[in-house]
N, C-alpha and C positions, 0 to 999 in steps of 0.2 A: 504494498499500498504505499502511496504517497505520504508526504508528511503532514498534509491537511486530513488526508483521510484517516492517518493513525490516529492524530488527535481528537477528531470525531468518534472514532471507535473507542477511545478511552475515557470520553464524556458518557457515551451509551451504555459502557461497563459501570458507570459509576453509582449507579442504582442498589446494586448486591451488598454493599460492605454496611451502608446504612442499615438495612432490614436485618441481617446478621448480627450487627451490634444490638439492634432491639431486642432481636430473640435470646439472644447469649443475657440480656438484664431481664427480659421476664423471668428466665430461668432461674435466676441467680447466682449466676458461675462464680461473677466476682467476689461476691461476698462467700461464698464457699470456699474457694482457694485460697482466701484472706487468712482461713484459720489454719489451713497447712495443704500442701501439695496433695493430688487425689488420682487414683488410676483412673483411667476411663469409665470401669464399671461401676467404682464406687460414687464416681460423680453424677454418671448416669443415675445411680439410683437415690442418691441426693437430690437431683432436679428432676426426677420423676421423668426423665425422657428417653427415646432409646438409644440403648449405648453405643450403635453404630452409627446412627444418623448424627447423635450430639459429637463423637469424635470428629466425623466429616466436616461440622458446621466449625469446630475449633480450630482444624486443621486450617480451614480456607483462612478465618480471622488470623491465622499464624503467620499468613502471606502479606498482610498488612500490619505488623506488628502487636498482635496483640495475643497476651498468652503464650506459653511456652511449652514445650512438649519434650522432657529425658528420654524419651524410650520407653519409658514405664509410667510417669507421672504428668500429668498437666499442673502447670506451677503459674504464679504469675510474672510477668515482666513487669519492666518500670513503667508503660504506658497501661497496661490494661488495669493497674491498682487504682486509676481515676474512674474506674467504671464501678466501683465500691460505693454504695450508697452511704452519704455522709460525709463523701470526697467535698472538699472545698469548690471544686468545680461545679459540682451538681450534673457531671455529665449523666450520670443514671438517670434521672430524673428529666433531662433531655431526650434521651434515647427512648423513654418510656413515652414522651410526649410525641415525639417525631412519629415513631412505628405506628401509636394509638391514633395521632390526631391528624398528624400531617400526611403521611405516606397513603391513607387513603382518599385524603383530598387531593392530592396532586394527581391521580389518577382520574380526577374528573378535570383536569386542566383544561382541556379540548371545548368542554362544555362552558367553562367559564371565560375562555376567550371568544365564542361565538355568541355566546349571550352577554358578556360583561357582569355576569351574578356570580356570586362566590359560590365556587364547586364545592364548600362544605356544604352546605345547605341542601344541595341535590343528595350528596353521598350519605349523608347523615338526617336527614330529615328534620333538622333544626340547625338554628342558628349556632355559631360557636359557641358564645357564652349562654347561650340556651342549654347545649350539650354538657358543658362543664357545669352547670346547674345541677341537672340531672346524674353526673357522675363525679361524687366528691372527691375519689380517689384519685382521677385524672385532675381535677382543679386544683388537687391540693400538688401535685408533680409539677403541673403548670404553674403556678407561684411560685414554689421555690426555683425552678428555672427563670422564671422573670428576676426574683431577687439575686442570683448570682449574675445576670448580665447586667442588674440595672447596678451594682456594686462599683463598677469602675467610671459607669456616667455619674452616678453620685458624687464622685471624687473630682471628675472634671467641671460639675455644676458648681461645686463650693469653692472650687480654684478661679473659676470664672465670673460667676457671677455675685457682684455684693449684696443685693436684698438691700437696700439703701431703706430705712427708714419703713421697715417692715415689722410689726408689732406680733401682726396675727397671720398664718399663713394659713391657705386651707389647698390640702395635696388632693386635687380631683383623680381618683383612682389610684390611690397610692399604695395597693396591695397589699405588700406584709410590712411597711413603712421602710425600706433600704434607702430610698432617696430622703424621706424626711429624716431619718435620724442623722444622715450626713448635713443636713440643713442646719438642725436644733443643734447639732455638736458644735458646728462654727458660729452660731448664733445664741451664745445662751440665755438671752432677754427677750427671745421670740417665744410665741406660744401657738399652736398649731389644733388644725384641725384635719383627719385624715377620713375621706370621705370613700365610700366604693360600694360593691354588691354586699347585698346583706350575708352571701355564704364567703366572702372574702373576708368581711369583717369578724364573723364568727372565730375564723382562725385567730383573731387578737392581735394583729400586725406583729410577729412573732420577732420581727427584724430591731424595731425599737427597744432601744436600752433604757435603763432605769431612768436616768437622768431625763431622755426625751420624753418617755411615756408619761412622767409626772406633768408636763407640759402640753400633751396631745387628748384632744376628745376624738374619739371611733365615733364615726356616725354613717349607719348601714342607710343608704339611698339609691336611687334610681336617677341618674342625674338629667335622665329625659322628662323627668315628671315631677321630682321634688325640687325646690328651691336650696339654694345653695346657703350657706352661713355666710354672712357678713365678714369681710377680711381686708385686708390692707393689699394682698398679693393672692393671685391664684397659680398655682404650679400644675400642669398636664405634661407629665414625661411620659414618653411611647403611649399616649392614650388617642389623639387625633386621626394616627395613621390606622387608626382599628375600624373609621367610620367614611360615609360617604362625605362630600363636599356641603351639602345641607345640614347634614345630622353636626359636622364640625362648627358650622356656623351657629347653629342652635345651643351647643356646648358653649362656644364662646360667648354668645348673647346671653347666656343664663351667668355668666360669670361677672358681667357688663353692670346684668341686673343688680345682681345681688350687692353690687357697689360699685358704682359709675367711675368713682376715684380711683378703684384698684387699678393695680399692673398686673398683667397676664404674663406669665413666665412659662413658654413651652419649649420642651425639649424633643427634638424629632432629627432624624437622620432628613438632608436636605438632598434633592436631586440636583446636578449638574452634568455639564458636559466632559467633566473632568475623569479620568480614570478611578481618582481616588471615590466615583461613586458609585465605585462596583457592587460594594455593599448595599446601598440603598436602592439600587435597579432589584437587585433579586428580592429584598426585603418587600418592596413592591408589587412585584409579582407574588410575592408571599401573603399579601394583605389581599390581593385579587380573589385568589384562593381560600381563604381561610375566611375573611370577616366582609369581604366587599368594600374594604376602604382601599387607602393608596400612599405612598410614601409622594412627597410633593416638592416642586420648585419653589425658589423663594419668590417669584411672579403669583404664586397659587395659595402660597401663603399669605402674600399679601391683601389679595382678593379676598382671601376667608375672613382676615381681620377687618376688613373695609366693610363687607356687607355682615358684621356682626357687629358695625358701631364703633369699634375700637380705635384707637391712636394706631399711625402705621408704626409698624412693628420695624426693629433693629436687629441685624443679624449677627453673632456673634460665634464664631466657631470654638471648640472647647479643645482640648488637647488630643481625644478621643475621636471618634468619628461622628460624633453627634455635634449640631448647632442649638446655640438658643436663642429663641424666637422672641424676643420680648417688647410688649407693648405697655410702654410707661403710664403711669397717671398722668389723667387729662388736668 
């Protein structure tokens, strides 16, 4: 094959490894091997898998640098330890989420491209967030994965945005509280309200440290139905990309209605023509498949803020991949 054909062939074969990692996570292989190396037969018994099929699965994963076999027993290599539940990378949760949520939805990509409607709804018979509400175990894994991803973004936000004059902050869709914990840690005189869906609030914002928790009110709410609390600023991190333009305008307008003088701080990927925008382009397609939302260009964000009656935003790149889109107090 030519170089171009070989490149495409490699891309086409890329679907295999993620599904193998998902199955390994579902079977609990990493946590079993964390205790001690195991023979193929013992590992199959422990994971209630077919011995031959399990050995073939692990043999394939070995080719991509996961797990090791010494001729008698399977054991961990350096990389595969990251698949253990509780590892700081949260890759176990991510593998479960990708296999349980993303894999089947991406199978409906053609329909999403033809219709513009999210593939998830067609495949699962419910929207992404409705499905999470019906499956608490998936919702919990999704929340832990998002917390892991948010940690680095939180550091970038605190290092970049000063939150001047903000006495009370509302974190809209704040999840487990990773972002809010970082902000409150950097601003000891600030108080906050974390607003999210009831099933998320039921988890109790586990990422909030004691000091931040003392200054935070948890509020179960539907952002499209319930008024937001009054605050000096509204933080929306990785929220707007979940929704259509009309829904984003509604969310932003509700922030403005709660306090027209408040600032709005949005943390998102911003699409551009630069090669650095590659992550945003793939996440943009992810949003089409999963929620019907999208990643947006600077001009598209400006249009959303204008339609919501907010002041024109400024755009501040963070040290990471995200950008702070900020509409200051009027």
